C-alpha positions as CSV (number, residue, x, y, z in Angstrom):
1,X,16.6,4.9,-24.3
2,X,17.4,7.8,-22.9
3,X,12.9,8.1,-21.7
4,X,13.8,4.7,-20.2
5,X,16.6,6.2,-18.1
6,X,15.7,9.3,-17.5
7,X,12.4,7.8,-15.7
8,X,14.2,5.2,-14.0
9,X,17.0,6.8,-12.5
10,X,16.6,8.2,-9.8
11,X,14.6,6.1,-8.7
12,X,17.9,4.1,-7.0
13,X,19.6,6.0,-4.5
14,X,22.8,5.1,-5.9
15,X,23.6,4.7,-9.7
16,X,27.0,2.6,-11.0
17,X,27.8,2.2,-15.0
18,X,30.6,0.7,-16.1
19,X,32.9,1.1,-17.9
20,X,34.5,-0.6,-20.9
21,X,38.6,-1.4,-20.9
22,X,39.8,-1.6,-24.0
23,X,43.0,-3.4,-22.8
24,X,40.6,-6.0,-22.3
25,X,39.7,-8.9,-24.1
26,X,35.8,-10.0,-24.8
27,X,35.4,-13.2,-23.6
28,X,33.8,-16.1,-25.8
29,X,30.2,-16.0,-27.1
30,X,30.5,-11.3,-26.5
31,X,29.8,-9.3,-29.6
32,X,33.2,-8.0,-31.0
33,X,31.7,-4.8,-33.5
34,X,34.6,-2.4,-31.8
35,X,33.0,0.6,-33.9
36,X,29.2,-0.7,-32.2
37,X,30.2,-0.9,-28.3
38,X,32.0,2.3,-28.5
39,X,29.3,4.1,-29.7
40,X,27.2,2.5,-27.1
41,X,29.1,3.3,-24.7
42,X,29.7,6.4,-25.4
43,X,26.0,7.2,-25.6
44,X,25.2,5.6,-22.5
45,X,27.3,8.1,-21.0
46,X,26.3,10.5,-22.5
47,X,22.1,10.1,-21.3
48,X,23.5,9.0,-18.0
49,X,25.5,12.6,-17.4
50,X,22.7,14.3,-18.6
51,X,19.8,12.2,-17.0
52,X,21.9,11.2,-13.2
53,X,25.4,13.2,-13.6
54,X,26.7,11.7,-9.8
55,X,27.0,8.3,-10.9
56,X,29.3,6.2,-10.4
57,X,32.2,5.0,-13.0
58,X,33.4,1.6,-12.6
59,X,36.4,1.1,-14.1
60,X,38.8,-2.1,-14.4
61,X,41.0,0.2,-11.5
62,X,38.9,0.6,-9.5
63,X,36.4,-1.8,-8.9
64,X,36.9,-2.7,-5.5
65,X,36.2,1.2,-4.6
66,X,33.7,1.0,-5.8
67,X,32.4,-2.2,-4.5
68,X,33.3,-1.8,-1.3
69,X,31.3,2.4,-1.0
70,X,28.1,0.3,-2.4
71,X,28.6,-1.7,0.5
72,X,29.3,1.2,2.8
73,X,26.2,3.0,1.2
74,X,23.2,0.2,1.7
75,X,25.0,-0.9,4.4
76,X,24.5,2.8,6.4
77,X,21.2,2.9,4.8
78,X,19.3,-0.7,6.3
79,X,21.0,0.3,9.7
80,X,18.5,4.0,9.8
81,X,15.7,1.5,8.3
82,X,15.4,1.9,4.8
83,X,14.5,-0.5,2.8
């Protein structure tokens, strides 16, 4: 997984990762293995921290702020002729 993430993470102008909020119940048809979900989340975070430490973390508490920042960055990118 680390090789795949490292190969692709630098291609993005903006990388947002989500953090699981254990206080929010999972929706229907979701994996209920809490130990696996916790371990997977920790592993993904560790890999991202190594290959793209400036990635933005989106939580259940900062969603609006992160989305607004992403939109602002995208609009700025395209207003400068980016693609």
